[in-house]
Structure formats: structure tokens, C-alpha cells
N, C-alpha and C positions, 0 to 999 in steps of 0.2 A: 405115242398116242395116249397112254395113260397119264403122262405129265400135262398134256394139253386139256385133257378132261379135268383133272385136279384144279388146273389153273382157272378153268371156267367156272369151277364151283366156289372159288374163293369169293368172300363178300365184297361187293362193290362199294367201298366207302367213298365218301365226298371230300375231295380236297378243296379246303376254303383258304383262298390266298387272296383275299381282296383287302387292299389297304384302307385305313380309316379316313384318308383324305380323299375328297373328290377332285380338288385342284388346289394349287398353291401359287400365290403372287407375291413374292417377296417374303416379308415375314408374316403375312396373312394367309390362312389357309381355310377353306370350307370343308367341313367334316360331315360325313354321313350322319353322325350322332346328332350334330346340330341342326341338320335338315330334318331329321326325324322329330326332334324336339319342337322344331317350328311346325311341322305337320300336325303334331299333337294339338298345339294351341289353336292353329287355324281351324281344324276340323271341329275342335271343341267349341270354339266360338260360334260358328254356324249352328251347330246342333243346339247350343244354349239359346241362339237368337230365336230358333224355331219354338223352343219350349217357353220362353219368355213371351213370344207373341201368342201362343196358345192360351197362355194364362193371364194375358193383358198387362204384363209387367213392362215398364218403359224400356226404351232402347239405351237411355242414359244410364239407367242402373246396370244394365248388362255391360256397358262400356266401362264403368267403375269396377264392376265386379272382375273383369278381365285383368286389370292392373293388379288388384288384390291377389288374384290367383297366380300371376306371372311371378310377382315378388315373393309370395309365400312358398310356391313351389321350388323356385330356384334356390332362394336362401335356405329353406329347409332341407333340400336335397344335397346341397354343398355342405352345409353344417353337419348334417347327418353322417355323410361320408367322413368328413375330416375328424369328427369327434368319436363316432362309433367304431371306425376302422383303422384310422391312421392318426390317432391323437398324438403319438410320440413324435411324428414328423411335423405335423401342422401346428401344434401349439407354440413351438419355439419360432415358427414361420408365419405369423398370422396374415401377412400381406398375400401369401399365396393362396389363402383360403378362399377370397373373394375375387382375385385377380388371376387371369389365367397365364400367369408367368411363373418361372422358377429360375435359380441361379445355378449357373454351370460351375465346374471346378475353377474357372477363372474369376468367378463372382459377377459374371455378366447376366443381366436379365434376358431370358428368351421366351418366346411364346409356346405355350404347351396345350392351350385349349382346356375346357373344363372335362378332364377325363374321370373325375371321381364325384359321382352323384348317387346318393342313397335313396331308394324308393320309401324307406320307412321314415327318413328325414323329411322327404317330400310330404308324406302324409301328415307329419306334425306341423309342418309349415302350412300346408292347406288347411288344416283344422283351425289353426291359430288365426290365418288370414280370413277365413270365412266367419269366424267368430266376430272379429273386428268389424267385418263388412256387414253382417247381420244387425249388430249393435247401431252401426252408423246409418244404416237404412231403414231401421225398425221393421225388419223381416224376421219371421221366426227361424231360429238357428237350424232346426231339424228340417224344416221345409227346404232351405238353402242346400244342406247337405244332401238331401235326397236328389236334387236336380244335378248337383255337380257329381255325384256318384255315377251317373249314367255316362258323363263324358270322361271321367277319370279313368274308368276301365278301358275305354277306346285309347286314352293317352298311354296307358301301360302297354298296349300293343306296340304303339310306335316306338316306345323307349327300348323295349326289348329287342325290336328289329335293329334299332341303333346300336345295341350292345352286341348283336350278331355282326355287324359291319365292322365293329371294333375288335372283333375276335376276342371278347372278354366275357367273364361270368359264365363260362361253359362248365360241362359236367365231367364226371369221372369216365374213365376208360370203359369202352363198350365193344362188343362184338356185333352189335346190331347193324344191318346193312346200311342204315341212314346215319351212321356215325360220321362226325365231321373231324378231319384232320386239320387242325388250326395252324397252318404254315407260318403265319405272320407272328405267332407266339412260340415258334421253335418246336411245336409239337409234331411227333412222327407217328403217333398211334391215335386211332379214331376216339372220339369223345362224344358224350351225350350232348346234343345241341340244345341245351336246356333253355337257351334264349328262345328258340322256336316253340318248345313245349309251353312256356309261359306266355308268349306271344299269342298263340292260338287259344289258351285258356281265357286269356283277357279278353280277346275278341268274342269269344262264346258268352262270356259274363255280361259284356256290352250289349249283345243281341238280346240276351234273357232280360235285362234291366230295361231296355227299349220296349220289350213286348209287355213288361209288367207295368210300365208307365202308360202305355197306349191303350191296353186292353183290360186292365184291371182297375180296381179300387185303391191301388197302392199309393198313388199320389196324394190321396185324401186321408192316409194313415201315416202321419208324421214319423220318421225314423225307419219305416219298412224297407224302403228302397236302399237306403244307406246301410242298414243292418245286413241285408242280403248281400250288398257289395262287400262289406267288411268280412263276413263269414266266408263266402266263396273265394274271393281274391286272396286272402291272406292264409287260408287252408291250402289253396294251391301252391302258394308260395312256401308254406312250411313243408309240404310234401315234396316238392320238387327240389328243395334244399338237401334232402336226403341223398340225391345223385349229382350234386354240384360240388366242384371243388371250393374249398374254403378260399376266401378272398385274402386272408392275412393270416399269418403264421400262428398267432396265439389262439386262433379258433381250433387248431389241431388237437389242443388239450382239453377242449370242452365236449361235454355230452351232446349238447346242441349248439349249433353255431349261431352267430349273431343274428342272422336273418331269421332263424327260427324263434329265437328268444324274443325279438322285437315284434314278431307276428302273433304270439300268444295273446298279450293284452288286447290287441286289436280284434282278433277272433271272439274273445270273451265280450268284448264291447258290443260286437255285432249280435251276438246271442242275446245278451241283455236287452237290446233295442227290440228284437223280434218276440222275445218272451214277454217283455213288458206290454208291448202292444197287444199281444195275444190275451194277456190277463185283462187289460182294460176292455177288450171286446167281449169277454166272457162275463165281466162285471155288468156290462150293459144289457 
């Protein structure tokens, strides 16, 4: 009797045993991460179309913006992962940086999918792509960044769900009842589902940015929406990194891991944009 009661009182952890592939046909496979990446761009496109229509910006400019965003996000995210986290592996193998292939022990190429994409690298890629776009289209850079910030927060939500489906970037061991046991990674103890923590945080930031865009004068204050985005999103990222397993071994010897180090300049930039705008308003 007592044994049954104690068993009932044990925390009900979540066993997570979903594979990263939706289906495979020969050498080709459709992965959950790729699907979430596609969802991010499709949803972002329709939201930006509404924003551009509201502001009287042509559809052609939006279509060109999409290509800048796609290329900037992917190239930045991929290079960010390969250079920030696994430079020792990828620098001698430059082909594997941009192609989803690797060589096995026999030297044969096989399909791997893009399993390494870094959000900080994506941020750098997006900033660079949007700078080139704004110059090409003669649009104010901060104005473009403000609009993109809204959809980027939603994209972060989808990407972290993709990470959950891949059973990657999870947290440290926990005794909380919502801890996940990531069976696909060989884990036997519950871990913080930090992918869900980040996903929900980014979704909340997206909703807040939408409200600021629709119900306040923020769209007329260049840099405000982007500043709020940088401060909130990368502060969340910095804090959640405290309970996240390090992605690579060299981070174990660091006081702050790579994700936290890369978040700091982005947070500082966000505060600079917000305080700069506040100063300008006071001067007026």
C-alpha cells in the first residue's frame, strides 16, 4: 500500500522520443526542423505583406526583401554555427559548411541535412542583408529593421520548436514535473525543455511587438521596435542559457558560454537604440 502511494507521488516526467525526420524517400528526407524553418518564412512573408500594404510599400519591394532575408538568414545562421561552435571541424571541410553532406569513414558523401544553424549568426546575416536591401531600395535602415523585428520574433518561435523536434539544445537536469527525457539523444534523466521556454518567450515578444506596432506611435520612432526586440529577445536568451547544456566542450571552461557572450553586444545595441530615441524625444 505504502509503495503504491509513493509511486503515485513520483514526478510524471515527459518522455520525448520523436525522431527528427517526418519521412524519408531514398537519400532525401523531410525533417521537422526544415518544415519549421519554412513555416517561419511563410508566416513572416504574410505578416510583412500586411505591414507593407498598411504603409503603402509596393509588393515588388517585399518580394525582393524576402530573397535578401532568406539568403541572409541561412548563410548567417550556418556560418555562425560553423565558425562560432565547430570551427575546428568545419574549417578543414569548407564543402560541408554550405552543403548538407558529410563524408563517412569510407570517404563516401551522404546527406546530413542542415543540423547546425546558430541564431546569433542568423542575426548578423539578417542585419547585413537588410543593410544591403535598404541601400538598394533607398529605404531608412532603422525603419526596415523595425518592421522585420516583428516577424523575426515569430520566426524564433518556429525555429525553437524545430530544435525540440530535433531533441537538441536542451537544458540541464531538472526534477520539475515538466522535465523532458530526450530518448533520441540517449538521455535517461529529465532535462529542462529550454526549447519550449525560448519558443514561448519569443511568441510573447512577437505579440508585444505587434501591439506596439498597431496601437502605439512606435512605428514613427525609428529604432524603437528593433531596440525592444534586441533587449527582450537576447536578454531571454542570455538567462535561459544559464540552465542550458553547453553545445560544445570548450564552453565548459568559460564563465559565460558562447550564446551569452554573443547576446551581450546585441542587448547593449538595443538599449542604445531605446535610450537614443528617448534622448531625442526629451530634446524636442
